[in-house]
N, C-alpha and C positions, 0 to 999 in steps of 0.2 A: 443502475451499476454502482458498484462501489470500489474504490481504488484507493491504495496507500502509496504515498510517496514519500522518498527519502533521499537524503543527500548528506553526505560527510566529507566532501571535497569543496575547496573555494568557497564562494559565498553563499553558503547552504540557503539562507533565506531567499535570495535571489534565484537560485537554482528551482526551489520550490515555486515560487512565482511565475518563472518561466515556463515550467511544466504545465502549470495550470493553466497559463495563457494558451499554450500548444494546444492542450485538450479541449478547451473551449472553442477553439477555431477549427480543429479538426475532427472532432470526436461527439461533442455535445454540451449542454449547458449544465455548470455548477449548479446544483439545487441546494446541497448542503457541504460545510466543509469544517472540520474539527479545528480546534486551536492547533498551534505547532508545540511538539514535545521534542526533547531531547533523550536520547537513549545510547545506551553502549551499544557498539557494534555486537552483532549476535552471530554466532558461529564460528568467528574468528578474532584475533585480535588487532583492532583498528581503531582509528579516530571515531569521535562521538557523532552520532547522526542527529539529524532533524526529521521529523517524521510528522506527515498529515494526512488524514483521511479525508476523501471527498466522495459525495455521491454525484453522480452525474445522470442527466438523462439523454438517453441516444438512442437512435434507430439503426445505427452503424451494427453489421453483423460482428459477431465475437472475434472471429479470426481476422477480420481486417482491422478491428481495434488493435487487437495483439501486434499485428504486423506495423501500424502506425507507432505503436509505443516503442517497439523495438527499434525502427528507423529514428526515432527521435533520441532514445537513449544512446544509440551508437553516434548519433550527429553531435551529443553533447561530450563524447569521449569515453563512453563504456566499453569496457572490453570483457567480452564472457569467456571464462574458462569453465568448462562444464564440471560440475561438481565442487567449485570452489567460490567461498564468499570472497569479497575484496571491496576496498575503498571505491567510491564512485561518486561522479558528479549528481548525478539523478539514478534513481531506481523506481519504476512504477509498477505495482503489481495489481492486477483484477482480483480482488477479494470474492465479489459477489456480482452476480448477473440475475437481479431478482431473486427467485427462489429457485432459480436453475441450476441443474447439475449437469456440467459439460465434463465430459473424458476423451478428451482427443490429443494425438500427439503434440506435444508442446502447449497444451492449452487445458488446465484442470481447474475446475470451478465447481465448487467454492475452493479458495486457494488452500493447498495443503499446509497444515499445521497452523492455522489461525488459532486455535485452541492453545497454543503451546508458546505464543509470543506476546509479551506484555506490551510490547511497542506498538503493536497492531491493535490489540484489545482496549488500551486505554482511551485513543481518541476514537475508535470504533464504538465503544459504549458511551462516549460522550455524545454523539450525535444519532445513534441507531441503538438504543439500549434495550429495547424490546425487540428488535430484529431477530427472527429464528433463523439460526444456522440450517439449512434445508437437510443436510445429512445428520447431523449430531443431535438435533431437535432441541437446542439449548438457545436461549437469548445471550446476546452480546455480553450483558452483566453476568447472568451465569455462567459463562465461559471465562470471565475475567475473575469471578469468584474462586473458580475452581483450577486457575492457571497455577502451574507450579514453577514457572520462570521467575527468577528472583532477580532479574536485570533490572538496573536503574532506569527509569522513566519518569521524567518530571517536566512540567509545564515549562514552555521556553518564553524567558522574559527578554524582550527586545530592548 
């Protein structure tokens, strides 16, 4: 399973680490992780994000994973407003679950709009450059090369 983590409030690096610790304790082992990147907020005018893509090995059912992620985000102070992007302490999105395609209420895998978001594609291509998007039939590198998003994404220097 491939996840993207994002944070743009508080100690963003600590927030990412806290999220990874939670995921390892409750969902599965981290097998790979990208470096951390800074990016402009996407879809609204907000503070700069730190983003990181991780690969987890897990036997937990996808809807249970989603439930656990949403509970963790809420415990970290996340407020959801349907259809509205906003600043947040932590955001965890499921990008892929292997080559599976899931279309359930509240859970769409692969995550929608991967191909339109440089802040997703740059760390994704770093660790899974030849992974094939199961719907678009393009690798992460190919998706990045054709991405029209011009948002700033840079390697984060601690």
